[in-house]
C-alpha positions as CSV (number, residue, x, y, z in Angstrom):
1,M,95.8,29.8,1.2
2,K,98.9,31.4,2.7
3,P,99.7,31.0,6.4
4,T,98.8,34.7,6.9
5,G,95.3,34.1,5.6
6,L,94.9,30.9,7.7
7,I,96.0,32.7,10.9
8,G,93.5,35.5,10.0
9,V,90.6,33.1,9.7
10,L,91.6,31.3,12.9
11,L,91.8,34.7,14.8
12,L,88.4,35.7,13.4
13,L,86.8,32.5,14.5
14,V,88.3,32.7,18.0
15,G,87.2,36.3,18.3
16,I,83.6,35.4,17.4
17,G,83.7,32.5,19.8
18,A,85.0,34.7,22.6
19,L,82.1,37.1,22.1
20,A,79.6,34.3,21.9
21,I,80.8,32.5,25.0
22,G,81.8,35.4,27.2
23,R,83.2,33.2,30.0
24,F,84.4,29.7,30.7
25,T,84.8,27.6,33.9
26,Y,87.2,24.9,34.9
27,T,87.5,22.7,37.9
28,T,90.6,21.9,40.0
29,E,91.1,19.3,42.7
30,K,92.7,20.6,45.9
31,P,94.0,18.1,48.4
32,V,92.8,18.9,51.9
33,V,93.9,16.0,54.1
34,A,96.4,13.2,53.4
35,V,96.8,10.6,56.1
36,G,98.8,7.6,55.0
37,P,97.2,6.1,51.8
38,L,93.9,8.0,52.4
39,T,93.5,11.4,50.9
40,A,90.6,13.8,50.9
41,S,90.2,16.5,48.3
42,V,87.9,19.3,47.4
43,S,86.7,20.3,43.9
44,E,87.0,24.0,43.3
45,Q,85.3,25.7,40.3
46,H,87.0,28.7,38.8
47,S,85.4,31.1,36.3
48,V,87.3,33.3,33.8
49,A,85.4,36.1,32.1
50,L,86.6,37.1,28.6
51,P,86.4,40.9,28.1
52,D,84.5,42.0,25.0
53,I,87.5,44.1,23.8
54,L,89.5,40.8,23.4
55,G,86.8,39.4,21.1
56,F,86.6,42.6,19.1
57,G,90.4,42.9,18.9
58,L,90.8,39.4,17.6
59,I,88.1,40.0,15.0
60,I,89.7,43.2,13.8
61,V,93.2,41.7,13.6
62,G,91.9,38.5,11.9
63,G,90.0,40.7,9.3
64,L,93.1,42.8,8.7
65,L,95.2,39.7,8.1
66,I,92.7,38.3,5.7
67,V,92.6,41.6,3.7
68,L,96.4,41.8,3.7
69,N,96.6,38.2,2.4
70,R,94.2,39.0,-0.5
71,R,96.2,42.0,-1.5
72,E,99.5,40.0,-1.7
73,T,98.1,37.5,-4.1
C-alpha cells in the first residue's frame, strides 16, 4: 500500500474514534505552596470536547485519500 492510502486509512480511523469518543480529559499538577523541601500541589482535570465536524472532516479526507490511492494503482 502506498503512503497516501496508509494516511487515508489512519485519518479514517482517527475520525471514527473522534466521533465515538467525543471528548477526552487529562490531569495536570499545579504547585500551590513550596516551602523549602516541602511542596503542596493540586490536581486539576481539564476536559477537551472534540467537535463533530472534526470527525466528519477526517472521515471525508481519509476516504478521499483512499479513493485517490486506488485510482493511481
